[in-house]
C-alpha positions in Angstrom: 6.0 -2.4 23.0 3.3 -3.0 20.2 1.3 -6.5 20.5 1.1 -9.3 17.9 -1.1 -12.1 17.6 -0.2 -15.4 15.9 -3.5 -16.3 14.4 -4.7 -14.5 11.1 -7.0 -11.5 12.4 -9.9 -12.9 10.9 -10.2 -15.2 13.5 -8.8 -13.3 16.3 -11.1 -12.9 19.5 -13.0 -10.2 20.5 -11.0 -9.1 22.7 -8.6 -8.0 19.8 -10.7 -7.2 17.2 -12.3 -4.6 20.1 -8.6 -3.3 20.9 -7.9 -2.5 17.0 -10.9 -1.1 16.4 -9.9 1.9 19.2 -6.9 1.6 18.4 -7.2 2.9 15.0 -9.6 5.4 15.8 -7.3 7.2 18.9 -4.7 6.9 15.9 -7.6 9.0 13.8 -7.7 11.3 16.6 -4.4 12.4 16.9 -3.8 12.9 13.3 -7.2 15.0 12.8 -5.8 17.5 16.0 -2.1 18.1 14.4 -3.9 18.3 10.8 -6.6 21.1 12.4 -2.8 23.5 12.9 -2.1 22.7 8.9 -5.1 22.7 7.4 -4.7 23.5 3.7 -7.3 25.3 3.0 -6.8 27.9 5.4 -3.1 27.5 7.4 -0.8 26.6 4.8 -2.4 28.9 2.2 -1.8 31.7 4.7 1.9 30.7 5.4 2.1 30.6 1.5 0.7 34.3 1.4 2.9 35.4 3.8 6.1 34.3 2.3 4.5 34.9 -2.2 0.9 36.0 -2.0 1.0 34.3 -5.6 -2.4 32.3 -6.7 -0.3 30.1 -8.5 2.3 29.1 -6.0 -1.0 28.5 -3.7 -1.7 26.3 -6.5 1.3 24.3 -6.2 0.0 23.0 -3.0 -3.0 20.5 -4.2 -0.5 19.0 -7.1 2.3 18.9 -4.5 0.4 17.0 -1.6 -2.0 14.7 -3.5 0.7 13.8 -6.0 3.0 12.5 -3.2 -0.3 11.4 -1.3 -0.8 9.0 -4.6 2.3 8.7 -6.6 4.3 7.1 -3.8 2.0 4.8 -2.4 1.1 3.2 -5.8 4.6 2.8 -6.2 5.2 1.3 -3.0 2.1 -0.5 -2.2 3.5 -3.9 -3.8 6.1 -3.3 -1.0 3.4 -3.3 1.5 1.5 -5.9 0.6 4.3 -8.2 1.3 5.0 -7.3 4.3 4.0 -9.7 7.1 2.4 -7.0 9.4 1.6 -3.7 8.5 1.7 -1.5 11.4 5.1 -0.9 11.4 5.0 1.0 7.9 2.0 2.6 9.9 4.1 3.8 12.3 7.1 4.6 10.1 5.2 6.8 8.0 3.7 8.9 10.9 7.3 9.2 12.2 7.8 10.8 8.7 5.5 13.3 9.1 6.2 14.2 12.3 10.3 14.9 11.4 9.0 16.7 8.4 6.6 19.7 10.6 10.0 20.0 13.1 11.9 20.4 10.4 9.2 23.0 9.2 9.2 24.7 12.9 13.3 24.4 12.9 12.9 26.5 9.3 10.6 29.0 10.6 12.2 29.6 13.5 15.5 30.5 12.1 13.9 32.4 9.2 10.9 33.5 10.0 8.8 36.0 7.4 12.0 36.3 5.0 12.6 38.1 2.0 14.7 35.1 0.7 13.5 34.0 -2.9 14.8 30.0 -1.4 12.2 30.5 1.2 9.0 29.4 -0.9 11.3 26.5 -2.2 12.3 25.7 1.2 8.6 25.2 2.5 7.3 23.4 -0.2 10.0 21.1 0.0 9.5 20.3 3.2 5.6 20.2 2.5 5.9 17.4 -0.6 8.1 15.1 1.5 5.9 15.5 4.3 2.5 14.4 2.3 4.9 11.4 0.8 4.6 10.1 3.9 1.1 10.7 4.5 0.4 9.2 1.2 1.6 6.1 2.7 0.5 6.8 5.6 -3.6 7.0 4.5 -2.1 3.2 2.5 -1.0 1.8 5.5 -4.3 3.1 7.6 -6.5 1.8 4.9 -5.0 -1.5 4.9 -5.3 -2.0 8.1 -8.9 -0.7 8.5 -9.4 -3.7 5.8 -7.1 -6.2 7.2 -8.3 -5.6 10.7 -12.2 -4.2 11.0 -15.0 -5.8 9.7 -17.0 -3.7 6.7 -20.2 -3.5 8.7 -18.2 -1.8 11.3 -15.8 1.1 9.2 -18.3 3.7 9.2 -18.4 3.7 12.9 -14.5 3.7 12.9 -15.0 6.6 10.6 -16.9 8.3 13.3 -15.2 7.7 16.1 -12.4 9.1 14.1 -13.7 12.2 12.4 -16.4 13.3 15.8 -13.6 12.3 18.8 -10.5 14.0 16.3 -13.1 16.9 15.9 -13.6 17.6 19.4 -9.9 17.3 20.2 -8.5 19.2 17.7 -10.9 21.7 18.1 -10.7 22.5 21.6 -6.8 22.7 20.7 -7.5 25.2 18.0 -9.6 27.0 20.3 -7.2 27.2 23.0 -4.1 27.7 21.3 -4.5 29.1 17.3 -5.5 32.5 19.1 -2.3 33.1 20.2 -0.2 33.1 17.4 -2.6 34.6 14.7 -4.6 37.5 16.1 -1.2 39.2 16.3 -1.8 39.5 12.8 1.8 38.3 12.2 1.4 34.8 12.0 3.8 32.9 14.5 3.5 29.9 12.5 6.7 27.6 14.4 4.4 27.4 17.2 1.9 25.9 15.1 3.7 24.1 13.1 5.3 22.3 16.4 1.9 21.1 17.6 1.4 19.4 14.6 4.8 17.7 14.3 4.0 16.5 18.3 0.3 15.2 17.5 1.9 13.0 14.4 4.4 11.7 16.7 1.8 10.6 19.3 0.0 8.6 16.7 3.1 6.7 15.9 3.5 5.4 19.2 -0.4 4.5 19.2 -0.2 2.8 15.9 2.7 0.5 17.4 -0.1 -0.7 19.8 -1.7 -2.8 16.6 -2.6 -6.2 17.1 -2.1 -7.4 14.1 -1.4 -11.4 12.6 1.4 -12.5 10.6 0.2 -12.2 6.8 1.9 -14.9 4.7 5.1 -13.1 3.0 4.0 -12.8 -1.0 6.8 -13.1 -4.4 7.5 -9.6 -5.4 4.7 -8.3 -8.9 6.2 -9.5 -12.1 4.1 -7.0 -13.7 5.2 -3.4 -14.2 2.8 -1.5 -11.2 1.1 0.4 -14.2 0.2 -3.0 -15.7 -1.2 -3.9 -12.6 -2.9 -0.7 -12.0 -4.6 -1.3 -15.7 -5.3 -4.5 -15.4 -7.9 -3.6 -12.4 -9.3 -0.6 -13.7 -9.8 -2.6 -17.2 -11.3 -5.9 -15.3 -13.0 -3.9 -12.6 -16.5 -2.6 -14.0 -17.7 -1.7 -10.6 -14.0 -0.3 -10.0 -14.1 1.8 -13.0 -16.7 3.5 -12.2 -16.0 4.2 -8.7 -12.6 5.4 -10.6 -14.1 7.7 -12.8 -16.2 9.2 -9.9 -12.7 9.6 -7.8 -11.5 11.7 -10.8 -14.1 13.9 -10.6 -14.2 14.5 -6.6 -10.3 14.8 -7.0 -11.2 18.5 -8.8 -12.4 19.6 -5.5 -9.0 19.8 -4.5 -7.4 22.5 -7.1 -9.9 25.1 -5.2 -8.5 24.1 -1.2 -6.1 27.1 -1.2 -8.6 29.5 -3.1 -11.3 29.6 -0.6 -9.1 31.8 2.0 -7.8 34.2 -0.4 -11.1 34.7 -2.0 -12.8 35.9 1.1 -9.3 37.9 2.1 -9.2 39.7 -1.8 -13.3 40.7 -1.9 -14.4 40.7 2.0 -10.9 41.9 3.5 -11.2 39.4 5.7 -7.4 39.1 7.9 -5.4 36.3 10.1 -8.0 36.6 13.3 -10.5 35.3 11.0 -8.7 32.0 10.2 -9.3 30.4 14.1 -13.1 30.4 13.6 -12.7 28.7 9.4 -10.5 26.5 11.3 -12.6 25.4 13.7 -16.1 25.1 11.5 -14.3 23.1 9.4 -13.5 20.1 11.4 -17.0 21.3 13.3 -18.7 20.2 9.8 -16.5 17.0 9.5 -17.7 15.8 12.7 -21.3 16.5 12.2 -21.3 15.0 8.7 -19.4 11.9 10.5 -22.0 11.2 12.7 -25.0 10.6 10.4 -22.5 9.6 7.2 -21.1 6.9 9.5 -24.4 5.2 10.5 -26.1 5.3 7.3 -22.9 3.6 5.8 -22.8 0.8 8.1 -26.7 0.1 7.6 -27.1 1.1 4.3 -23.6 1.2 2.7 -21.5 3.9 1.2 -23.0 4.0 -2.5 -26.2 6.3 -0.9 -23.5 8.1 1.4 -21.2 9.0 -1.2 -24.5 10.5 -3.1 -25.5 13.0 -0.7 -21.8 14.6 0.2 -21.2 14.6 -3.6 -24.5 17.0 -4.0 -23.0 19.0 -1.2 -19.4 19.5 -2.8 -21.0 20.7 -5.9 -23.0 23.6 -4.2 -19.8 24.8 -2.5 -17.9 26.7 -5.3 -21.1 28.5 -6.4 -22.0 29.4 -3.1 -18.6 31.0 -2.2 -19.0 33.3 -5.4 -22.2 33.9 -4.1 -21.2 35.3 -1.0 -17.8 36.5 -2.5 -20.2 39.3 -4.4 -21.9 40.5 -1.0 -19.4 42.1 1.4 -22.2 42.2 4.0 -23.9 38.6 3.9 -20.1 37.4 2.8 -18.4 38.4 5.8 -21.1 37.9 8.2 -21.5 33.7 6.8 -18.4 33.4 5.0 -17.6 30.5 7.2 -20.6 28.1 5.6 -18.4 27.6 3.0 -15.5 25.8 5.6 -18.6 24.3 7.3 -18.5 22.3 3.6 -15.4 22.2 3.3 -15.9 19.7 6.2 -17.6 17.0 3.6 -14.4 16.4 1.9 -12.4 14.8 4.2 -15.6 12.7 5.2 -16.2 11.7 1.0 -12.3 10.6 0.7 -13.1 8.1 4.0 -16.3 7.1 2.3 -14.7 6.7 -1.3 -11.7 4.4 0.4 -14.4 2.3 2.6 -16.3 1.7 -0.6 -13.4 0.6 -2.6 -12.5 -2.3 0.5 -15.6 -3.6 -0.1 -15.0 -4.0 -3.9 -11.4 -5.5 -3.5 -10.8 -9.1 -3.8 -9.8 -10.2 -0.1 -5.8 -9.4 0.3 -5.9 -6.8 -2.5 -6.4 -3.6 -0.7 -3.2 -2.1 -1.2 -3.2 -2.1 -4.8 -6.7 -0.7 -5.0 -6.7 2.1 -2.8 -3.2 2.8 -4.2 -5.0 2.8 -7.7 -7.9 4.5 -6.6 -4.9 7.8 -5.0 -3.9 7.8 -8.3 -7.2 8.7 -9.9 -8.3 11.0 -7.0 -4.8 12.7 -7.8 -5.1 13.2 -11.8 -6.5 16.4 -11.8 -4.3 18.3 -9.1 -1.5 17.8 -11.8 -3.1 20.9 -13.7 -3.6 22.8 -10.2 -0.7 25.4 -10.8 -2.5 26.2 -14.4 -5.5 26.9 -11.8 -4.0 29.6 -10.0 -2.3 30.8 -12.8 -5.9 31.4 -14.4 -7.2 33.2 -11.1 -4.5 34.9 -11.1 -4.8 36.3 -14.6 -8.9 36.1 -15.6 -10.0 36.0 -11.6 -12.5 33.6 -9.7 -15.3 33.2 -11.0 -14.6 31.2 -13.9 -12.4 28.6 -12.4 -15.1 28.1 -9.7 -18.0 27.8 -12.0 -16.1 25.2 -14.2 -15.3 22.7 -11.2 -18.7 23.2 -10.1 -19.7 21.5 -13.3 -17.1 18.8 -12.9 -18.8 18.5 -9.1 -22.2 17.7 -10.7 -21.4 15.5 -13.3 -19.7 13.4 -9.8 -23.1 13.3 -8.7 -24.4 12.0 -11.3 -22.1 9.3 -11.1 -22.7 8.0 -8.2 -26.7 7.0 -9.6 -23.6 4.1 -11.5 -22.5 3.0 -8.8 -22.6 -0.6 -7.8 -23.8 -1.6 -4.4 -21.4 -4.2 -3.2 -23.3 -5.3 -0.2 -25.9 -6.8 -2.7 -23.4 -9.9 -3.8 -21.5 -11.9 -1.1 -18.1 -9.7 0.2 -16.1 -12.8 -0.5 -16.9 -13.2 -4.4 -16.1 -11.3 -7.5 -18.8 -8.6 -8.1 -20.1 -8.9 -11.5 -17.9 -6.9 -14.3 -14.8 -7.8 -12.3 -12.1 -10.2 -13.5 -9.9 -11.7 -11.3 -6.7 -9.9 -11.1 -3.9 -11.7 -9.8 -0.8 -10.5 -8.2 
């Protein structure tokens, strides 16, 4: 059974604060362990290549994932805001993620690499439903983090979740993935069921949070699009962060194509995917180890500046390696090391937004941020078509330019810790519910 506290979380005892810190960290570890078996940059594109092989179909992955990740939380953020306790939303959404992957397990066990035309559609349907649940998980987790964890400890929570999660996930992947990928035929149903089990464990852990009850709020009479627009119009600091989020979002359109670039140009097969998955998660752990401490000590803005510079280098670096068969095959794993920057950037951007948001308005700010990140993914199928027609080089170069603009945008961001955390930032208008 989960635990409740009668008082407001802001006045909870140190014992409850410590418990919640570790509980949220364990949720992250369980989710990251499940996530390594369904990595968007490696495993899932390989599944789609098995079913289809078309770049435009790989291009649907970022659109489906980020649209579900962002639109559904945006539509439901007011409902989450009105819940007296948010931990039940977290547990329910994690349970939904598990159910979707149990469904994918059953689908693959029954039909496998079926030549039926409906298989890619069925797979993508389950995957889109999964990301509806994953989007709510992200929103609920971020809201609970803002409610239960002080700003100066969120970097350490990111560090604990990412480093601990990477250690457990890498060990699991090292032991299990070779059993199902080295054969060359991709026994993906075993991979899917491990993800489902991990998400189920995360849901059980989420029930254990000690969360006080918030005052019940009346339903907002404003349309959600008006609410988000007022935040963007009235909060200059968040408007700059949202533009950075849009530019950062362009990095996701290339996620499914890095492994395809290597497999097409460097003749790399399934057996190399295991090492790439491990390297990517190790990269996330190492970066989190540094970023978490810096974020707590000096703020999230400077961390974003370093992370965006690394992401700007990523597309060009991958193209360079793909044109050299010898060096490319030897060190293409470096591309996936840099891809480990992406989840750290996403979490840091969310933590930055939590500091900008007026107290209690975390769901609306986080869901609006998610919309900005998701916007570039709406053209990801067109990106796949462009790769099918003209190749990788031009598309990767264009995305690199967008990421360079994102890095430059970090120099325009405000630093929330220079203003009292419970007062509006300069340039912010009060946005009422």
